[in-house]
N, C-alpha and C positions, 0 to 999 in steps of 0.2 A: 717549130723552132727546135734547135738542137743545143744540148749542153755537152761540150767536149772537155774532159778533164785531162790535164797533163800530169803524169806521175813519174818520179825518178829520184834518185839520190842527189844530194847537193853536188852541183858542178856537172851534172849529166847533160845539161842543155835544155832543161824544161822551159825556161823563159824565152830562149831563142825560138823554140817551137811555138810557144804561145804567140810570139810576135808575128810569125808567119800566118797563123790563124787570124790575128788582128788585122794584118794587111789585106786579108781576104774577106773582110766584112764582119768578123766575129767581134763582139765586145769582150774585153779582157777583164776578168776579176781575179786578183791575186790574193789567195788565202792568207799569205804572209803579211799583207797590209794590216790585218787585225793585230798581229803581234807588234808591228812597228807603231801603230796608233796607241796601243796600250803602254808600250815603253815610253812614248812621248808624254802620254797622260800622267804617268807616274814620275816623270822627270828623271828617268834613268838614261844612262849612256847606252847607245846602240852598239852592243857587242854580243858575241856568241853566248856568253854566260847569262846575260840578262834576257836574251831572246829565249834561251832554253828554259829559264825559270818561268818566264811569262807563259810560254807554250804549256808547260806542265801545270801551272796554276789554272789556266783557262780550261784545260782538259779535266782537271780535278773538279772544277766548278760546273762545267757543262757536259762532261762525259767525253769519251773518245771521238765522238762525231762533232766536237765543239766547232771546228772551223766550218764545216758544212752547215750546221745549225745556224751559226751566227751570220753566215752569208746567204741563207735562203731568201730573205727579203730582197736583197740586192740582185740575186740571180733571177727570181720571179719577176721583179720589175723590169729588168733588162730584157728578158724573154718576150715581153710584150712588143718589142720593136726590133729585136736582133737575136741571132744565134749567140751563144755564150761560150767562151773558152775560159776554163778555170786553170789558173797557173798554180800548181802546187797541192794536189790531193795528197794527204799524208797518212790516212789510216783506213783499215778495212771497214771500220764503222762509218767513216765518211762515205766510202764507196757504197756500202749497202744502203745508207740513207738516200744518197743521190740516185742510185739505181731504182730504189723502190718509189721514189717521187717522180722521176722522169722516164722510167721504163726504157722502151726502145729508142727514145730520143736522147739517151745518155750513152756516151761513148768515152772510152779511156784510151789514151795514147801513152805508152811507157817509153821513156827515153833512157837508154842504158849506155854507160861508159865504164870502163874499168876503174878501179880505185886509183891506180897510178895516174891515169889521165885526168880524173876528176880532181885529185889533190893538187896536181900541177895547175889546173885551171883556177881552182879556188885560191891558190896562193897569189895568183896574178890578177884576181878580180879587183876592179876599181872600187866597187861598193861592197862593203862587208867581206873583205878578204879573210881567209882562214889559213892558219898554219896547218901543216900536215897532221900534227897532233890534234888540233881542234877539229879538223875534218874527220879524222878517224873516230874521235870521240862522238861526234855528231852522228856518224854512220851507225855506230853501235847503239846509241840512244834511239835512233829512228827505227832500227830493226827490232830491238828488244822491247821498246816501250810504246811504239805507236802502231804496231801491226802493219807496217808499210809494205811488206812483201806481198800481201794478198792482192792489193790493187795492181801491183806490177805483174803478178802471175795471171790475173784475170783480164789484162788489157786486151782491147779489141785490135790494137795495132802496136807494134814495137819497132822503135828506131834504134839501131846500133850507131852510136855517135863516137867513133874513134878516128874520124878523118877530119875533113875541113868543114868550116861553117857553110860553105857553098853546098857541100854534100848533104849536110843536115837540113838546110832550108829546102833543098830539092826533094828530099824524102818527106818532109813535112808537107810540102806542096802537093805531093801525090796523095797524101791522106786527106787533105782538104778536098781535093777533087773527088776522091772516092766517097766522101760524105755528102757531097752536093747532090 
């Protein structure tokens, strides 16, 4: 069984790529669900500020590999019956934890889009839209505080997502085929 993790900046198209894997038999685990669940548990409003605070608190408590650590039981249980696609690898520490645990069965797909393209997409997003300023601030926080560049640089596959959704899903489909 394989674990494929999708990495990229907010608005790059990670979730769309994860959906292609899901349609091809992979079970999807979204790392961000832990943030959403924690926000709900605390009775907070779902917004960028609360999301960032919860992410930082979880990393302070569990280390920079927090999301991978907290999702290991779910990944391991799912691997008993299916390949897994992880939507949203965030840090170098998460990458190294997953790579050491799953070895050659762990693959990373980076999804890249320019800041201008991503900010435009994020402003139009139906769920959790971000203003350009919020998106820029999140970019800086992710690059400076979560070591997100490493997993992008070490990706096994990279998709440039500057065109249509159809192009993106076509490229993701080619990667699914290559991994089968």
